[in-house]
N, C-alpha and C positions, 0 to 999 in steps of 0.2 A: 660582080666581084668574085674572083676565084678564092679558093680556100687559103692559099699561101698569102695573098693580100690581106685576107681577114685576120690570119694569125699575126702578121706584122702589125696590123692596126691595133689588135688587142694588146700586143706586147708594148707598143708605144703608149697606149692609154694606161695600162697597168703601171707603167713607170712614171707617169706624169698625169695625175688627174686630181680634181678638186672636189672635196666632199664637205658640204656645209650643213650643219644641223640648225633648223629654224624652229623656234618655239612660238606657238600661238596660244591664245587664251580664250576661255569662255567661263565666266564665273558660274552660270547655272549648271553647265556640264561638270565643272570641277566639283561643285557642291554635291551633285548627284553621285559622282564617282566616289567621293570621300564617304558619303553617308552609306553607300552600298558596301564599301570596304569595311566600315565599322560593323554593319549588320553581319557580313560574312564572318568577321572575326568572332563576334559574339555567338553566332550559330555554331561555329567550330568549337568554341569553348564549352558549349552545352553538351558536346559529344553525342549529338542526336543525328540520326539518319532518317528522320521522319520524311515521308514522301512529300507532304505538303510543303515543308520548308525547302526541300530540294527543288521542287517545281517552281516555287516563288523565286528562289535565287537564280535558277536557270533563265527564267524569262527576264529578270532584271539585268542579268549579265549580257544577255543577247542585245537588249536595248542599248546598254553602255557601249558594247563593241561596235554595233552598227553605226551609232552616232559618231563615234571617234574615228571610224574608218571611211566616212562619206564626206564628199564636198558639198552635198546638198543641204538646204535649210533643214533644221531639226524637225520642223513640223511635217516635212515630206515623208517621214517614216512612221506616221500614225498607224498605218495598217500592218506594220511589222509585228506588233504585239496585240493580242486580243485583250483590249482594255477591260472588258467585263470579266474575263477569266482571271486577269491579274488582280482586279479588285476583290473578286470572290476569294482567291487564295490569300490575299493580305488580311481579309476579315477573319477567315478561318484560323490563320496562323496566330493572329492577335488573341483570339479566344483560347487557343490551345497553349500559347506561351505568353502570358501577361507581361513577363519581364522584358519581352521584345517589342511591346506595343509602341513605345516612344520611337525606337529605331525604325520600325516598319513604317510608322506614320511619317517620319522624316524623309525616308527614301521615296515614299509614294507622293508626298508633297513636291519633292524635287522632280520626280518623274512627270507630274502633271504640268509643271512649269515648262519643261522641255517639250512635252507632247504638243504644246500649243505655241511654241516659240518659232519665230521666223528667222532667228539668228543663223548665220552661215559663216562661221569664222574662217574655214578653209577657203571658201570662194572669195571672201573679202581679202584675204592675205594674197591669194593668187593675183587678184585684180590690182592690188596696190604695189606688188613687188615684181610681177612677171608679165606686165601688160606691154610686151614689146613684140618684135617681129621674129624672135628666135624660135625656130621649130623645136617643139618641146614634147617629150613623151611623158605623160602623167601615169605613174605606176600606182595602181590601187589594189588593195588586198581582196576586197569583196564589195559587192553592191547588190541590192535587191532588184534594181532596175537600171541596167547599163544604158538603155536608150534615154532615160530621163537625165542621166549625167551628161551624156553627149549633147543633148538639147540645151541644157543649162549652160554648158561651156560655150556653145555657139552664140547664145543670147548675151552672155557676159563679155565675150571678146568678139563682138560683132564686126568691128572694123578690120581686124586681122586675126582670124581664128587659126592659131598656130598649134593648138593642143591636140594630141592624139592619145587616146587611152591605150595603155600598154599593159599586157599581162606578164607576169614573171616568166612564163614559158617562152615568150617572144624574145626575152633577153638571153636565151640559150641559142638563138638562131642568128643568121647573118643580118641583124638589124642594128644600125648605129644611129645615134641621135645627137643633135647639136647640144641638147640639154635634157637631162632627166630630172623629174621631180617625183620623189617617192613619198607617198602619203602613209604615215604611220611609223612606229618605231622599227628599228632594224631587225629585232627578233621576230617580227612577223614574216620576214622574207628569207628565202634560202640564201646560203652563203655566196652562191655563184653570182648573185646580183652585184655584190661588191668585189668579189674575187676576180671577176672578169668584166670590168666595167664597159658598158656600151656607149659611154659618153665621157668626155673629159670634164664635164661639169655635172655633178650630181647634188641636188638639193633634197634634203629630207625635212619634211614638215610633220611635227607631232605636237601634241598638247604639252603645256609646261608641267602638268601633273603626271605625265607618263614616264615610266622608267627609262632612263637614258642608258644605252648600252652600245658601245662602239663595236662595229662589225669585226669579225675575225679576218685578219689580212693574211691569209695563207694561199699562195699561188702555186700551181703546178705541184700538188701535194705529193705525187709520186717521186718528184725530184728531191735530191739531197739538199739543194740550195733553194732559197726563196727569191723570187724575182723582186718582191716588194715587201716592205714591212710598214708599220705605222709611221716610221721615221724616214722611210725612203720610198718615193713613188707616189704617195698619197698625201696631199695637204688637207688636214682636217681643221675646220673652223666651227665654232659653236656660236650661233646668234641667239643669245639668251635675252629674255625679257627682263627689264629692270625691276618691274613689280609683278609679282605673281599672286593671284588670289588664293593660292593653295600651296602650302609648304610640304604637305604630304606627297610622297611619290608612290604611284600605283602601277603595278604591272598588269596590263590588260591582256589576258591570254586570248588568242584567237580561237582556242578550243573552249566553247561556251559550256558544254556539258561536263560535269565532273564524273568521268567514266568509272573511277575507282568506287565512288559511292553508288553509282548505278549497278556495278557488279555486286557490291555488297547487298543491295536491295534485292536484286534478282536471285542471288544465292539463297536468301532467306525465303523467297516466295516460291522458288522452283525446287525445293529440296525433296518434295514427295514424288516418287516414281510409280509408274504403273507398268503393266505388261506391254503397253503400246508406246512407252516413252522411248525417245531416241536421243542420242548424244548430239549436242549442237553447240556452236560458238556464236557469239554476238558480234555484229559489225555495226559500229557507230557511223552515222552519216550526217551530212550537213542538214540544216533545218531541224535539228534536234530529233532526228529519226533514227531508228535502229531496225535491224533485221537479223533473224536467226538463220544460219545455214548448218546443215548436217555436217558433223565432224568426220570427214573421210577424205581420201586423196583423189577423188574424182574431179576432173576438170569440167565443171558444169556451171560455173559462175561467169557471166559475161561482163567484161569490163571495157572501158575506153581509156586508152593511154594517149596523152598529148605529146609524149616524148619519143615514142617508137614509130617506126614506119608502118607496122601493122597496128592500126588504131583499135580495132575491135578484136579482142582475144577472149579465150576461155581459160580459167584457171581454177585451182582448188581453194578451199577456205584457208589453207595453210600457206598459200602463196600470194594472198592479197596484200597490197601495200597502200600506204596513204598518199601515194602520188597518182593513184588511179581514180576512176569514176565508175561506180557500180551501175550496171544497166538492169532495171527492174521492170517487170511487166506491170503496167498500171491501168490499162484500158479495158481489160476483160477479165472475168473471173477465172477462166480456164487458161491453162498453159497453151500459148499460141502454137508452140512446136507440136504439142500433143494433138491439137486440132488439125494441123496440117498433116501430121503422120497418119491420123485416122482417115483422112481423105484418101491417102495412098493405099491404106489397108482395105478400104471399102466396107461392105456390110459385115465382114468378119471381125472388124476392129473390136467391138464390145466383147465378143466371146473370147478373143485372144487375150485381151487385157484381163478379163475375169480369171481365166485359167492361170495366167501369169501371176496374178496377185495371190492365188492360193498357195503356191509353193514359196513365194516371198514371205507370206505371213507365217507359214509353218516354220520356216527357217528363223525368222525373228523370234518366234515363241521359244524355240530351243535355246536361243542366246539369253533369254531372260531366266531360264531354268538352270543352265549349265555354264561353267566358265568357258571363255572363248578358246583357251588353249586346249581344253578337253575336247571341244567340238573339232578343232583343227586336227588333233591327233586322230580322231575318228575318220575325218575326211581323207587324211593321208593314208591311213590303213586301208581305205576302200578305193585307192587309186588316184586321189587328188594330188596334183603336182605343184599347185601354187597356194595351198591352204596355209595361211598365216593370219594373225589377228587383223592386220591392215586390210587384206583382201576380204576377209570375212565381213568386216564392217562395210566394205563396199558392196559386197554381194547382197547384204541385207537391205541396203538402201534402195528406195524406189527410183533414185536418180541413176542407178547403175542397172542396166537391163539384164546382162548375163555375164558369166565368167568368160574369159578369153578362150579357154580350152574346154573341149567336151568332157575330158576326163574329170575335171573339177565339177562340171555340171552334173555328171552321172553320180559322183560321190555325194553331192547334195541331194539328188533324187533318192538315193538309198537312205540317207538320213531322214528325209521327210516322208518316207514310205510312198514314193511315187515312181519307183524304178521302172515299173511296167509301162509308164507313159513318157519315159525319158526322151525317146527319140522325137515324139510328136511335140513335146513341150520345148525341146531344143530348137526344132525347126521353127516353131512359132516365135520363140524368143529371138531367133536370128532375123526373122521377118520384121519383128518389132524394132530391132536394133537398126536395120537398114532403113526402115521408114523414118525413124527418128534422125538418123544421119542425113538423109535426103532433105527432110523438113528443116533441120538445123542449118544446112547450107543455104537453102532458099531464104529463110528468115534473116540469117546473118547478112546475106547480100542486100536484102531490102533495107536493113538497118544501116549498112555502110553507105548505100545510096543517099539515105536521108542525112546521115552525118556529114557526108561530103558536100551537101547543099547547105549546111548550117554554119553559123558563125561560132566556132569553138572557142574563140576569145570570150564570147558572151558566157559560155559554159564555165570557163575558168574563173571569171569574175563573179557571176551569180551563183556558181557552184551547183547548179541544178538546171536541167533542161529536158523537155519532153519531145520525143520524136514519134510522129505518126507513121504507120506503115500503110503504103498504098495497097489497094486490093485486099485489105484485111479490115473488115468492119469493126469499129470500136477498139482496134488493137493499137496500143501505144506502149512505148518503153520510156521510162524516165531515168536519166542519168543523175546520180547523186555523188558528190565528192565524198570519198572515204576518209573519215577522221580518225577512226580507231578500230583495231581488230583485237578483240579480247582473246586471251589465252586460257580463260576459264571455260571449262566444259560443263554445260548445263544439261539437265534431263528435261526435255520438252515434249509436248504432244505433237504428232505429225502435222496437225492443222496450224500449229504456231510457226512452222517453217516457212520461209520465203514470203512472209507477210510483214509489211511495214508496221512498226509500232512507234508511238510517241514516247520518247524518253523523258519528257517533262510531265508525263501523266501515266505512271506505271501501275496505278491502282487497278486497272482492268486485267492485268495478267493473272 
């Protein structure tokens, strides 16, 4: 199908498609959701940012979100939450906050009911209402095990398996379906899912206690006129249940971690600086993980984008966005690029890196004693041509091997009292730079090979995937969905950079 045909088909669907909201019910899940909402409200009114309370709420929110987003039986998600950790946190929180004891006990009792329940409301609703021969795309927000969902669908619709799991990114491409079923409230999904419908029949399934929100119907935003509005082009129906076990309406956010409270906690814990401290920003990841990256403009963070032709790219901390997936080294303690670069440098690698670290450390020490602008003025007076605060921050970083111009490097050498060794150190820095470039190209190509062999739809749904590198012992990279990029700048120790941390357990920081 050529692009013009696709545009015509989209135009036709946009002007005439059917959108129906279907409510399903589960009394145990509704009771759990409500009891958790009550607990969240009372914790908020305490005006407490205690880490234990935050950890408890984070785990409970994760369980609520996963169950409300999955077509699998509730008991299939037993391993999602560490039961022992949850029990430990609940006991500690009850001891510290006796006024919350009843509410915590209520939530935990409801959690245990769901933990052992074989109830599967979504699957039963699909079987009762869509057990036909119409080819259907099932759009889901997330899943801990995509293979398990596909297997359950095959067993449920064994006579005519017409269901295909669809990720939101597929709905940006040239894919059209006889029917789309979207699991979860509309605010979980990007606007284009509804703005540019890939089917003339779209069914939305959500629980009766979840917040109802009609999608924004704005098409061809750059145009002065709208192709369609709620009253023209889209017929909306609401299939509500006559009886609902819960009258309260709850907005279940797909962002489980309360990042504002995390920032507040980190600011309190990381307020002390030392001579080795570096400026860094926090990136929040799926699976309640986080990672610090140094705050500079160097493009040294590897990401995967499902939307662009060049899937693996490097960008700086200030250019990260929540549509991408962060690639993090997970299989070996050392930087795989550094390992490969050292192979190219041979026996001289250790001595080159040692001499390189000396001038880097001296430059860093100067920035802890004097203002950045004062240092830049010195560098400019001594021949530096690109000395400014941004570049100075880059030159200090171990992620940035050397300045682009020798004149800037020579000015730095004068500052750190190594002018007589400037030519030798510049030559070694250039060797180091070229070795890292060569190693980076090799590793990037290996990663691309592995990514091209992988099912990236699985990455989009599970939001996490590990890639092994051939010919590199124990070397793996794991892709995590980026959920949040903090604009707060923290002072952290160098060893805290680029290491995964658990955002539901911040006591170790």
